[in-house]
C-alpha positions in Angstrom: -15.3 14.9 0.7 -17.4 12.3 2.5 -15.4 9.7 4.3 -17.4 6.8 5.7 -15.0 3.9 6.2 -13.5 3.7 9.7 -10.0 3.5 8.2 -10.5 6.9 6.6 -11.6 8.7 9.8 -9.4 10.7 12.1 -8.3 13.1 9.3 -9.4 16.2 11.3 -5.7 17.2 11.7 -5.3 17.2 7.9 -8.5 19.2 7.4 -7.4 21.8 10.0 -4.1 22.2 8.2 -5.8 22.7 4.9 -8.1 25.3 6.5 -5.3 27.2 8.1 -3.3 27.2 4.8 -6.4 28.5 3.1 -6.8 31.4 5.5 -3.1 32.3 5.1 -3.5 32.1 1.3 -6.3 34.6 1.4 -4.3 37.0 3.7 -1.1 36.9 1.6 -3.0 37.4 -1.7 -4.7 40.5 -0.2 -1.3 41.7 0.9 0.1 41.1 -2.6 -2.2 43.9 -3.8 0.3 46.2 -2.0 2.6 46.1 -5.1 0.0 47.3 -7.7 -1.4 49.8 -5.2 2.2 51.1 -4.6 2.7 51.6 -8.3 -0.7 53.3 -8.6 0.2 55.7 -5.8 3.6 56.4 -7.4 2.0 57.4 -10.7 -1.0 59.3 -9.4 0.3 60.9 -6.2 4.1 61.0 -5.9 4.9 62.0 -9.4 2.1 64.5 -9.7 2.6 65.9 -6.2 6.4 65.6 -6.2 6.3 64.7 -2.5 9.3 62.8 -1.1 7.5 62.3 2.3 4.7 60.6 0.5 7.1 58.4 -1.4 9.0 57.4 1.8 5.8 56.6 3.6 4.3 54.5 0.7 7.6 52.7 0.3 7.8 51.8 4.0 4.2 50.5 3.9 4.8 48.5 0.8 8.0 46.9 2.3 6.1 46.1 5.5 3.4 44.4 3.5 5.9 42.4 1.5 7.7 41.3 4.7 4.4 40.1 6.1 3.6 38.4 2.8 6.9 36.5 2.9 6.3 35.4 6.4 2.8 34.2 5.5 4.2 32.4 2.4 6.8 30.6 4.5 4.3 29.7 7.2 1.9 28.4 4.6 4.6 26.2 3.1 5.6 24.9 6.6 1.9 24.2 7.4 1.5 22.2 4.2 4.7 20.3 4.8 3.6 19.4 8.4 0.1 18.6 7.1 1.6 16.1 4.6 3.7 14.5 7.3 0.6 14.3 9.6 -1.4 12.7 6.8 1.3 10.1 6.4 1.4 9.6 10.2 -2.4 9.2 10.5 -2.8 6.9 7.5 0.5 5.1 7.4 -0.2 2.3 9.8 -3.7 1.9 8.4 -2.5 1.7 4.8 0.2 -0.9 5.7 -2.3 -2.9 7.7 -4.8 -2.8 4.8 -2.0 -3.7 2.3 -1.1 -6.7 4.4 -4.8 -7.8 4.6 -5.4 -7.3 0.9 -5.4 -10.1 -1.5 -4.4 -8.2 -4.6 -0.7 -8.7 -5.6 -0.3 -4.9 -6.2 -1.2 -4.2 -2.6 1.0 -7.0 -1.3 3.9 -5.1 -2.9 3.0 -2.2 -0.5 1.9 0.1 -3.3 -0.2 1.9 -0.8 2.8 3.2 1.1 4.4 4.5 -2.0 1.1 6.2 -2.9 1.0 7.8 0.5 4.6 9.0 0.3 3.8 10.5 -3.2 0.8 12.2 -1.8 2.8 13.7 1.1 5.4 15.0 -1.3 2.7 16.6 -3.5 1.0 18.4 -0.5 4.4 19.7 0.6 5.3 20.9 -3.0 5.1 24.5 -4.3 2.4 23.4 -6.7 0.0 22.7 -3.8 0.7 26.2 -2.6 -0.2 27.6 -6.0 -3.5 25.6 -6.0 -4.5 27.4 -2.8 -4.3 30.7 -4.8 -7.0 29.5 -7.2 -10.0 30.5 -5.1 -8.7 34.2 -5.0 -8.8 34.5 -8.8 -12.4 35.7 -8.8 -11.4 38.5 -6.4 -8.7 39.7 -8.9 -11.3 39.5 -11.7 -13.6 41.7 -9.7 -10.9 44.3 -9.0 -9.9 44.6 -12.7 -13.6 44.8 -13.6 -14.0 47.7 -11.1 -11.0 49.5 -12.8 -12.9 49.2 -16.2 -15.5 46.7 -17.2 -13.9 46.1 -20.6 -10.6 45.2 -19.0 -12.5 42.9 -16.6 -14.1 41.1 -19.5 -10.8 40.8 -21.3 -9.3 39.2 -18.2 -12.3 36.9 -17.8 -12.1 35.7 -21.4 -8.4 35.0 -21.0 -9.0 33.1 -17.8 -11.7 31.0 -19.5 -9.3 30.3 -22.4 -6.7 29.1 -19.9 -9.3 26.9 -18.1 -10.3 25.5 -21.5 -6.7 24.6 -22.1 -6.5 23.0 -18.7 -9.6 20.9 -19.5 -8.1 19.8 -22.9 -4.9 19.0 -21.0 -6.8 16.8 -18.6 -8.5 14.9 -21.4 -5.4 14.4 -23.5 -3.0 13.5 -20.7 -5.2 11.4 -18.4 -4.9 8.1 -20.4 -1.2 8.3 -21.1 -0.3 9.1 -17.5 -2.5 6.3 -16.2 -0.8 3.9 -18.7 2.6 5.1 -17.6 1.7 4.6 -13.9 0.4 1.1 -14.6 3.3 -0.1 -16.7 5.8 1.6 -14.3 4.3 -0.3 -11.4 4.4 -3.6 -13.3 8.1 -3.0 -14.2 8.9 -2.2 -10.6 7.1 -5.4 -9.4 9.0 -7.4 -12.0 12.3 -5.9 -10.9 11.6 -6.7 -7.3 10.7 -10.3 -8.1 13.9 -10.6 -10.1 16.0 -9.2 -7.3 14.5 -11.8 -4.9 15.4 -14.6 -7.4 18.9 -13.2 -8.2 20.6 -16.4 -7.4 18.4 -18.4 -9.8 19.0 -15.8 -12.5 22.7 -15.9 -12.0 22.9 -19.7 -11.8 20.8 -20.3 -14.9 22.1 -17.5 -17.0 18.8 -15.7 -17.2 20.2 -12.1 -17.2 19.3 -11.2 -20.8 15.8 -12.6 -20.6 15.2 -11.0 -17.2 16.4 -7.6 -18.2 14.5 -7.8 -21.5 11.3 -8.7 -19.6 11.7 -5.7 -17.3 12.7 -3.5 -20.2 9.6 -4.2 -22.1 7.3 -2.9 -19.3 9.7 0.0 -18.6 9.7 1.0 -22.2 5.9 1.0 -22.3 5.9 3.2 -19.2 8.4 5.6 -20.7 6.6 5.8 -24.0 3.3 6.5 -22.3 4.9 9.1 -20.0 6.6 10.8 -23.0 3.3 10.9 -24.8 1.6 12.6 -21.9 4.6 14.9 -21.3 4.6 16.1 -24.9 0.9 17.0 -24.8 1.3 18.7 -21.4 4.3 20.7 -22.6 2.4 21.8 -25.8 -0.6 22.9 -23.8 1.6 24.5 -21.2 3.2 26.6 -23.9 -0.3 27.7 -25.1 -1.1 28.7 -21.6 2.1 30.6 -21.2 1.4 32.4 -24.5 -2.1 33.4 -23.4 -0.7 34.7 -20.1 1.9 36.9 -21.8 -0.6 37.9 -24.5 -3.0 39.1 -21.8 -0.2 41.3 -20.4 0.2 43.0 -23.7 -3.5 43.2 -24.3 -4.2 44.8 -20.9 -1.4 47.4 -21.3 -2.3 48.1 -25.0 -6.1 48.3 -24.5 -5.6 50.1 -21.2 -3.5 52.7 -23.0 -6.2 53.1 -25.6 -8.8 53.6 -22.8 -6.5 56.3 -21.2 -6.3 58.1 -24.5 -10.0 57.8 -25.4 -11.4 58.2 -21.8 -9.6 60.8 -19.8 -11.1 59.5 -16.5 -8.4 56.7 -16.4 -4.8 57.3 -15.4 -1.7 55.5 -16.6 -1.0 54.3 -13.0 -4.3 52.4 -12.7 -3.6 50.7 -16.1 -0.2 49.4 -14.9 -1.9 48.3 -11.6 -4.5 46.4 -13.6 -1.8 44.7 -15.6 -0.1 43.5 -12.5 -3.3 42.3 -10.9 -4.2 40.4 -14.2 -0.8 38.7 -14.1 -1.4 37.7 -10.5 -4.9 36.4 -11.4 -3.6 34.1 -14.2 -0.5 32.9 -12.3 -2.3 30.0 -10.3 -4.0 28.8 -13.5 -0.7 28.7 -15.4 1.0 26.9 -12.5 -1.8 24.3 -12.3 -1.4 23.5 -16.0 2.4 23.3 -15.7 2.1 20.9 -12.8 -0.7 18.9 -14.2 1.3 15.6 -14.3 2.0 15.9 -10.6 -1.6 16.8 -9.9 -2.9 13.9 -11.9 -0.4 11.5 -10.3 -1.4 12.7 -6.8 -5.1 12.2 -7.6 -4.4 8.6 -8.8 -2.5 7.9 -5.6 -5.3 9.2 -3.4 -7.9 7.2 -5.4 -5.9 4.0 -4.9 -5.5 4.7 -1.2 -9.2 5.3 -0.8 -9.9 2.0 -2.7 -7.5 0.1 -0.5 -8.8 1.5 2.8 -12.4 1.2 1.8 -11.9 -2.5 1.0 -10.2 -3.2 4.3 -12.3 -4.7 7.0 -13.4 -2.4 9.8 -11.5 -2.6 13.1 -14.5 -1.9 15.2 -15.1 -4.8 17.7 -18.6 -5.3 19.1 -17.4 -7.6 22.0 -14.4 -9.6 23.2 -14.8 -13.3 22.4 -13.6 -15.8 25.0 -10.5 -17.8 24.5 -11.3 -20.3 21.7 -11.4 -24.0 22.2 -9.1 -26.1 20.0 -11.9 -27.4 17.7 -11.6 -26.5 14.0 -14.4 -27.0 11.4 -15.1 -26.0 7.9 -18.7 -25.7 6.6 -19.3 -25.9 2.8 -16.1 -23.9 2.1 -16.0 -22.5 -1.5 -13.1 -20.4 -2.7 -12.9 -18.9 -6.2 -10.3 -16.4 -7.4 -11.3 -13.4 -9.5 -11.7 -14.3 -13.2 -11.3 -18.1 -12.6 -13.7 -20.4 -14.5 -14.4 -22.6 -11.5 -13.7 -22.6 -7.7 -10.5 -23.9 -6.3 -12.4 -25.4 -3.4 -15.9 -26.8 -3.9 -17.9 -27.2 -0.7 -15.4 -28.5 1.8 -16.8 -29.6 5.1 -15.1 -31.4 8.0 -14.4 -31.0 11.8 -11.5 -32.0 14.0 -11.3 -32.1 17.8 -8.7 -30.8 20.2 -5.5 -32.6 19.9 -6.2 -34.0 16.5 -3.3 -34.0 14.0 -5.0 -33.9 10.5 -2.9 -34.6 7.5 -4.2 -33.1 4.2 -2.9 -34.8 1.1 -3.7 -34.8 -2.6 -2.3 -34.0 -6.0 -0.8 -30.6 -6.9 -3.5 -28.1 -7.7 -6.1 -29.9 -5.5 -6.5 -26.8 -3.3 -4.4 -27.9 -0.3 -2.5 -24.6 0.2 -5.7 -22.6 -0.4 -7.5 -24.6 2.3 -4.6 -23.9 4.7 -4.9 -20.1 4.0 -8.6 -20.2 4.6 -8.3 -22.1 7.9 -6.1 -19.4 9.4 -8.0 -16.4 7.9 -5.2 -15.4 5.5 -7.9 -15.1 2.8 -11.7 -15.0 3.1 -13.8 -17.8 1.6 -16.1 -17.0 -1.3 -18.8 -18.9 0.5 -19.0 -21.1 3.6 -17.6 -20.7 7.2 -14.5 -21.6 9.1 -15.1 -22.1 12.8 -12.5 -22.0 15.6 -13.9 -23.2 18.9 -17.4 -22.9 17.4 -17.1 -19.2 16.5 -17.0 -17.9 13.0 -13.4 -17.0 12.1 -14.7 -13.8 10.4 -16.1 -12.6 13.8 -12.6 -12.4 15.2 -10.2 -9.5 14.7 -6.8 -10.8 13.5 -5.1 -9.2 16.5 -7.4 -10.9 18.9 -7.3 -14.4 17.3 -3.6 -14.3 16.2 -2.1 -15.4 19.6 -4.3 -18.6 19.4 -3.3 -19.5 15.8 0.0 -20.8 14.4 0.8 -20.8 10.7 3.7 -21.9 8.6 3.1 -21.0 4.9 4.5 -23.0 2.0 7.0 -20.3 1.2 8.7 -19.4 4.6 9.9 -15.9 5.0 11.5 -14.5 8.2 11.6 -10.9 9.2 14.5 -8.5 9.7 15.3 -8.9 13.4 16.7 -11.4 15.9 15.8 -15.1 16.0 14.0 -14.4 19.3 12.0 -11.6 17.8 11.0 -13.8 14.8 9.8 -16.6 17.1 8.0 -14.0 19.3 6.2 -12.8 16.2 8.2 -9.5 16.1 7.4 -8.4 19.7 9.7 -5.5 20.6 10.8 -7.2 23.8 10.4 -11.0 23.4 9.4 -13.1 26.4 12.5 -15.2 26.8 10.6 -18.1 28.6 7.9 -18.3 25.9 10.5 -18.1 23.1 12.6 -20.9 24.5 9.5 -23.0 25.2 8.3 -22.6 21.6 11.7 -23.5 20.3 11.8 -26.6 22.5 8.3 -27.6 21.4 9.5 -27.3 17.8 12.7 -29.2 18.6 14.9 -26.4 17.3 16.4 -25.1 20.5 19.7 -26.9 19.9 19.8 -25.6 16.3 19.4 -22.0 17.4 22.1 -22.4 20.1 24.5 -23.3 17.3 23.9 -20.0 15.5 26.6 -17.3 15.9 24.7 -15.4 18.6 22.0 -17.9 19.5 18.6 -16.3 19.9 20.2 -12.9 19.4 21.4 -13.8 15.9 20.2 -11.1 13.5 18.3 -12.3 10.4 17.3 -10.4 7.3 19.2 -8.9 4.3 22.0 -7.7 6.5 22.0 -10.6 8.9 22.8 -14.2 9.1 21.8 -16.4 6.2 19.8 -19.5 7.1 19.2 -22.6 5.0 15.7 -23.5 3.9 15.5 -26.2 6.6 16.6 -23.8 9.3 14.0 -21.2 8.2 11.3 -23.8 8.3 12.2 -25.0 11.8 12.3 -21.5 13.2 9.0 -20.7 11.5 7.6 -23.8 13.2 8.8 -22.4 16.6 7.0 -19.1 15.7 3.8 -21.1 15.0 4.0 -22.7 18.5 4.8 -19.4 20.3 2.5 -18.5 23.1 -0.6 -20.5 23.6 -1.8 -21.5 20.2 -5.0 -23.6 19.9 -4.8 -24.2 16.2 -1.6 -24.7 14.2 -1.7 -25.1 10.4 1.5 -26.2 8.6 1.8 -26.0 4.8 4.4 -28.6 3.7 6.7 -27.8 6.7 9.0 -30.7 5.8 9.6 -29.6 2.2 13.2 -28.4 3.0 13.9 -30.6 6.0 16.5 -33.3 6.2 16.1 -36.5 8.1 17.0 -34.9 11.4 14.5 -32.1 10.7 11.7 -34.5 9.8 12.3 -36.4 13.0 12.1 -33.1 14.9 8.9 -32.2 13.1 7.3 -35.6 14.0 8.3 -35.1 17.7 6.9 -31.6 17.7 3.6 -32.9 16.3 3.5 -35.5 19.0 4.2 -32.9 21.7 1.5 -30.7 20.3 -1.0 -33.5 20.4 -0.1 -34.2 24.1 -0.7 -30.5 24.8 -4.1 -30.5 23.2 -3.1 -28.4 20.2 -5.0 -29.1 17.1 -2.8 -29.3 14.0 -3.4 -29.4 10.3 -0.4 -30.4 8.2 -0.4 -30.2 4.4 2.1 -32.8 3.1 3.2 -34.8 0.2 5.4 -37.1 2.2 4.5 -40.3 4.0 7.2 -39.7 6.7 4.8 -37.7 8.9 2.0 -40.3 8.7 2.9 -41.9 12.2 2.2 -38.5 13.9 -1.3 -38.1 12.3 -4.6 -39.0 13.9 -6.8 -38.2 10.9 -6.4 -37.7 7.2 -8.2 -35.7 4.5 -7.6 -36.4 0.8 -8.4 -33.5 -1.6 -8.8 -34.0 -5.3 -10.0 -31.3 -7.7 -11.2 -29.1 -4.9 -13.4 -31.8 -3.3 -12.9 -34.2 -0.4 -12.2 -37.7 -1.6 -11.7 -39.2 1.8 -11.8 -38.0 5.4 -11.6 -39.8 8.7 -9.2 -41.6 11.1 -5.8 -42.2 9.6 -6.1 -46.0 9.5 -9.5 -46.0 7.6 -8.3 -43.5 5.0 -5.1 -45.3 4.4 -6.9 -48.6 4.1 -9.2 -47.0 1.4 -6.3 -45.2 -0.4 -3.6 -47.9 -0.4 -3.2 -49.5 -3.9 -1.3 -52.8 -3.8 0.9 -53.5 -6.9 3.2 -56.3 -8.1 6.1 -54.1 -7.1 4.9 -53.5 -3.6 6.6 -56.6 -2.3 9.9 -55.1 -3.4 9.5 -52.0 -1.3 10.8 -52.2 2.2 8.1 -52.0 4.9 10.0 -49.2 6.7 12.2 -46.3 5.6 15.8 -47.4 6.4 16.8 -43.8 7.2 13.9 -42.8 9.5 12.3 -46.1 10.5 8.9 -44.7 9.5 6.5 -47.0 7.7 6.4 -46.5 3.9 2.9 -46.1 2.5 2.1 -46.4 -1.2 -1.0 -44.2 -1.3 -2.6 -42.0 -3.8 -1.3 -38.8 -2.3 -0.6 -37.2 -5.6 
């Protein structure tokens, strides 16, 4: 197996475990020959010579061989279990990191970790041990051939018949099992999405529709799985019949050879029968566990695809601390299968301390632009530059401390408020956490929580309102020493107090020389802006200083005189502009 991608390197521990398990498999299979040899000696020596001493000695030797075989079998199983655990240890962090960097929804649902867990379970299973016995099958064929060529050919034909059954099994079960895995994953993703929206489902009485939607995918998965299972069971029965038939054939034809050829003894025929059964055992187990084997192969294929698509973590050189300039050069972004790009050649540049407001109608590409500016997704064409350097030349871990981001859908992690603000650092820097909260004007809000900065969040923790989540996410964006902060509709869930705190935070950021980009549909943040960019249909309609853009965008109307010049609640100027 050739592994080129950096994410797939470092598997030497896994290979060593497989090699040691292979050596143990060879040794225990050789020791398993002690049973047929013991039977041969009983028939040909003990019974003919009537020697109790020989019987005792042979029995002790056979028992000793079986004890060693049992120890080797247990050791092999332990090695495979530890190898599976080491594989998960080596690849676990890489798979999770690659899943977080991937754009495909299936990977965002951390399918890679489930695949890795399934692969570990397979490596630790008895089926994997049986597969290690397959390379020894030719040795057993040779031994039976040495007993008598005709018996060897009979065993070889039976083995080929079982391999043919295995090939047919692969062909007939591959498509149903792949369909079952695909529909099962879709049903799981749908169930997870419904669980996240349980309150909406409960409030709007969507139980029946939600369950029916999940049930449709689940039924398809079960139907496909049942189809593959039926075919596998049928062919497994054929394999079992061939194996038992061979036992009878070896004994029957062996007896015929004993009667017709007086050079063979009854003991060697029984020994040949036992060796034949041992030879076909791994083939039979492989067919019986074909579903698990096929599923493990699919899991490994998906893991390789995920890791191969992930960007390399090799860093050629450490870039200096970036300046707070942000520019886009002919940015184009098009999703897979889309008829036309979401963004069509976006270019602009803002200086340190600029507060850029990005406005436009829904579907104009505002959130996509925000994701591109922070490197959450890669552009189809064009370049984003931070401090003059291409964003793609930075490693996320290196650039992350200098970038703040509040997405449109704010999610906080399981942990304390302080850990969330400190970007999940194990031991948050208290001074930096408080400074970020004060810059975001949410220090007092946090102090009112049950345990302040030590309040636990997450499924088992304190439940925050949408506005509280956004304000803590804003503090997270300002944590440390960010040069660039991108906010995607940060005031969507804020009340009047929250909007005033946001405007104050933007003004503080400007004073600190932090460059901010804010996606917004509300005019309440206009006073804090220095520049504006109007997006429409993926193109820039207007860009420049706030006053110039507003002058071009404002549309006077007969009703304009009826609108108060300021918002009575916030005191902010009201602007009737084509924001949407």
